[in-house]
C-alpha positions, 0 to 999 in steps of 0.5 A: 499500499505504501508503494502504491501511494508513493507511486501516486504522489510521484505521478501527481508531482510530475503532472503538476510540473508538466502543467507549469511547463512553458508554452511554445512561442507560436501557441496562442491562449484562447480566453472565453468570457464566461458572461458573454461567451466572447472568445479572443486571444489573450496577450502574451507577457514577455518576461 
């Protein structure tokens, strides 16, 4: 049981790091307004 919990925790950490990975330069972020449904491309921030 301890090995299973360790495997689950390790996979959750790996998924969380993958979610924080930077996007490719040519990818655009599409945002949809929840109130009106209008979709637009979000401006990109350059650090």
